[in-house]
N, C-alpha and C positions, 0 to 999 in steps of 0.2 A: 571560435567564431568572433570576428571583430564586430563590436556593436555598431560601428559606422556602416557596416554592410547589412545589418539586420533590417528586415522589413518593418520593424517597429521604429527605427530611427534611434538616435542617441538618447533622446529624452522620453522614450516610451514608458508609460506607466503600466504596471502589472497588478491585476487583482488575483489574489490567491484565495480560493475557497477551502474550508477545512484547515485554516491557518494554524490552529492549535493542535491538529492531529499529528501523527507520527511522520508521514511523508510530507504533509503540507508544511510543517515547521522547518524541515530540512530544505524544502524548496525555497522558503523565505530566506533562509541562511544563504543559499547559493545565489539568490537574486541580489540580496543586499551586498554580498561580497563582490558582486560584479558592478555595483553602483546603481542598480535600478531603483527608482522610486516605487515603493510597494504599498499597496493597500491590501489588507487581509481581513477576512471575515472570521469572527469568533462568536460563539453562542453565549459565552459567559465572560466574567471578568478574569478568569483564571488563565494565565499564560503558561506555555510549556517550560517546565523547569530545566529541561535537558538542552535548551538553546541559550546561549549567552545573552544576558540582559542588554549588552552593547548592541547586539543584532536586533533584538525585539524592540528596543527603544527607537529604532530608526523606521519602524513600520507605522503606517497610519491604520489603526485598528478601528473596525466598525462592528457594532453589534447587529448581526443579521442571521439569516437562516435560509438555506436553499429552498425551503418551502414557503418562505415569506416573500412573495413576488414584489411587493411595494418596496420594502427595504433593500431587496436584492437589486432592483432596478436603480435605486439611488446609489448603491455601492458601485455600479458600473459607470456612473457619470464621470467622464474624463479619462476613462480607461482605454488603453490600446490593446492589451492582451489579457486573456484570462487563463490561469492554470487551475483547472477544476479538480481538486483532490478531496473534496468533502465526500465522505461515504461512511456508512455504518458497516463494520465488519463484525458479524455475529454468526454463531452456529447454534444459538439457543432458540428454541421454538417460541418462547415468550416475546422475543424481540423481532420476530420475523416480519410482522406487518409494518412496524416502524422502519425496518431495513428496506423493504420494498419501496415505501414512500420516499425515504431519503435518497436512495440510490437511483430509482427510476424517475419518479416525479420531480425530484430535485434536479436531476440532470436535464430533464425536459425543460424546466424553468430556465436553467443556465443557457441552453441552446436557443430558446426563443428570445430571451433578452439580449443575448450576444448578437443575434440577427437584427433585432430592433435598434440596438445601440451602435451598430457598425463596427463591432470589435474586429480588429485586424487578424487576430490569431487566437484560437482556442486549443489548449492542450488538455486532453481528457485523460486523467489517471484511472485506468481500468485495472484489470488483473488477469493473470493467466487462467484464473478460474472461469473467465468469460469465454475461453476457448474449449473448455471441457477436459476431462481427464480419462486415463485408460488404466486398466490393470496389466495390459499386455506388453508394456515396455515400448510404446510408440514414441518415435521422435517427432516432435511437433514444431511446425513452422507457422508463420503468420497466415498461411493459406488454409489452415485447418478449418473445416466447417463445423458449426455447432450441431451436435446430435443429442437427442434425449437419452440420458443414461442415469442409472441409480448412483453413479459416482459424482454426478453434478450436485454440488451443495446448493442450498437456496441462496447463499451469498453469490455463488457463481451465476445462478440464473438471474439474479437481480442486476449483476454487472453486465451480463449479456444484453439484457433488455435496456440498460442504460446506454450501452454502445449503439443500439439501434436508434436511439434518439440523436446521438451525435452524427451517425451516418445520414439520418434524415436532414439534419442541419447542413451537412456538406452538400446534399442534393439541392438544398435551397440557397446555396451560395456562400456558406460559411467556410472560411479557411480553417481547417482543424486537423489535428493529428491525435491518434490514440496510442497510448503506451500501455503495455501489459506486463507489469513487473511480476516476477516470480515471488516466492516467499521472501519478504524483506527483513533483513537482519540489522541490528544496530541498537544504540542506546536511546530509549524512549520511556514512555509510561508503560511498565510491564503489566498493568491491569487491563490494557487494551491491545487489540490487533495482534499482529504476529509477535510482538514483544513478549506476549505471555509465555512463549517457549522458554525464555530466559528465566522467568519466575518459577516455572515448573521445575526446571533443572536446578535452580538455586535451592529449592526445597527437597531435592534428592529424588526426583521422579524415577521410579524403578523400571518402567516399561520401555521396550524398544521394538522397532519393526525393521524389516529389510526393504520396505517400500522406498521408492526413489522420487525425489522432487528437485526442483530448481531453487537456487538461493542467490541473493544479491544484497550488496551493501546499500543501506538506505541513502547514503551520500552519493553513490553512483546513480541511483534512480533520480535524485534531485538534480544532479548536474546534467544528466541527459534530458530531463524535462525542459530545462532552461535552454540547452543547446538546440533542441527541436523547436522551441518557441522562437528562437532567433533565426532559424533556417527558413527557407522558402518552401520547405516540404509540406505538402497538404494532401488530404485524402489518402492517408496511409496509416497503418498500425505497425507497432514494433514491440516484439517480445524483449523485455529487459531482464536478462538472466546471465549470471556469470558461470556457475557450475552446477551440475546435477550430481547430488550426493544421496547415498542411502541415509535415511533418518538415523540409523545406528551411528554412522560417522559423525553426524552433526551433534547428536546427544552426547557422545563420548567427549568431543571437544568442549562442549558447554560444561559438562561435568568437570573436566580438567580445569576450566577457567574459574570454576567456583570451589574447587577443592573437594568435590563430591566423588563418590564411587560411580563407576560407569553403570548405566542401567543393565540389569542382569536378567530381567524377565522378558523372554521373547514373546511378544504379543502376536501369536498366530491368529488367524481369522476367528477361530473358536474362542480363544482366550480374550481377544479384543472385544468380542460381543458381550462377554461377561464383564470385562473391565469398565466399559462405558456405562453399563447398567448399574454397576456398583457406584461409579462416580456420580451418576444421576441421583441415586438414592442419598448419597452423602451430601450432595449439594442441596437437596430438599431439606434434610435435617439441619444443615448449617446455615441455610438461607444465602448461599453463595453460588457463583457460577461453577459448573463442573469443570475439572481439568480435562476431561475427555467427553466428547459427545459422539453420537452415532456418525455424524457427518465428518468430524475430524478423524475418527477412526478409519473411515473409508479412504480418506485422503492419505493417511499414514501407511495404509496397506497397498495403495496403488503405485504403479511404476510408470512415470512419464518423464521423458527427456525433452527439455525445452531448448531449442536452437537459438543462437544469438547472432548468426551471420549477418542478418539484414541490418541491424543497428550498427554493427561495426563497419559495414560498407557505407552506411549513410553518414556516419560521423567518423571519418578517417582520423587516426591519431589518438582516438580515445582508448584507454585501457582500463579494465576493471580492477578494483581493489581486491587484494587477496582476502578470501573469506576467513582464513586463519587469523589474519591481522585484524579484521573486523570483529571477530568473536572475542579475541583476547582483549582488545580495547573496550568493547562493550561490557564484558564481564567485570572488568576493573571499575568502569564507570557505575555499573549497577551496585557493586559492593560499596563504593564510596557514597552513593545516593542513599543506601540503606543506613550506613553509619552516620550520615549527616541528617537522617530523618526526613529526607525528601521523598522516600518511598517506604511503604510498609511491605514487609515480606509477605 
């Protein structure tokens, strides 16, 4: 996309929420590399170690929060487009209330202020979880309707409700687009979000399932978010997924990347129910988050195939990064980060 033809114009300024998060940080990188002036929201002074300081130093950082309407309104002053990536990803019961507040109420604040401030384009980073999952091997497109199911995590429910706020904003005149990334892979803070998969395998996680899910490189998600921001596409949603793999295949490749043994314990539904309960007990004794929860176990056992035809038609010429390349690169970066004491194992 030529910026000259973008609805934002050549000098358009972009606000990124969740700028220190996994996806948000890579969106900032993609924007800066394209020459956009970027303002980004952070909740603390800590910046993401996994993005080059040369990139981060070009960003206008503001201390704010999606639940703080006053500071959020100030952050939108002079902004042309907003990429809303702030969200709490959690499958732990103790964080559930905070997750709903951040993901649903925070998105409602973004939508309301975008309308009040005349924002030209909103890109909302949602999740495939907002579309729902299946055990039966269903092939899912953007047309899938939300249905109540025990497979839906509270994170997925919160993202579904957040999307409803964005659709409301569109009905009220806001130009917006929703993207639904599948499980996002790459180098980040492995104590948060989907990056925890890498930490678990670094430690030699022994379990595997034959469930199927979609996976995508974080840099591809960021690039597509920017391309959709630049486009005149509105009132649409797009699944951002590269390939659908069995978790066993993913875990084996991660184990290879870290020089670990392949997981050898097949987590059947019965064994999985035991495993997450054991992990829950261990987490209580250690005062740490469990490696498995009931919700993540259900996801790992489910089989859902996510289609990507729509985004490839909308952004002709775009091609996804090889997941094998993404995993090899990320594993090396994680090992280096541990050796450099940027990350704790």
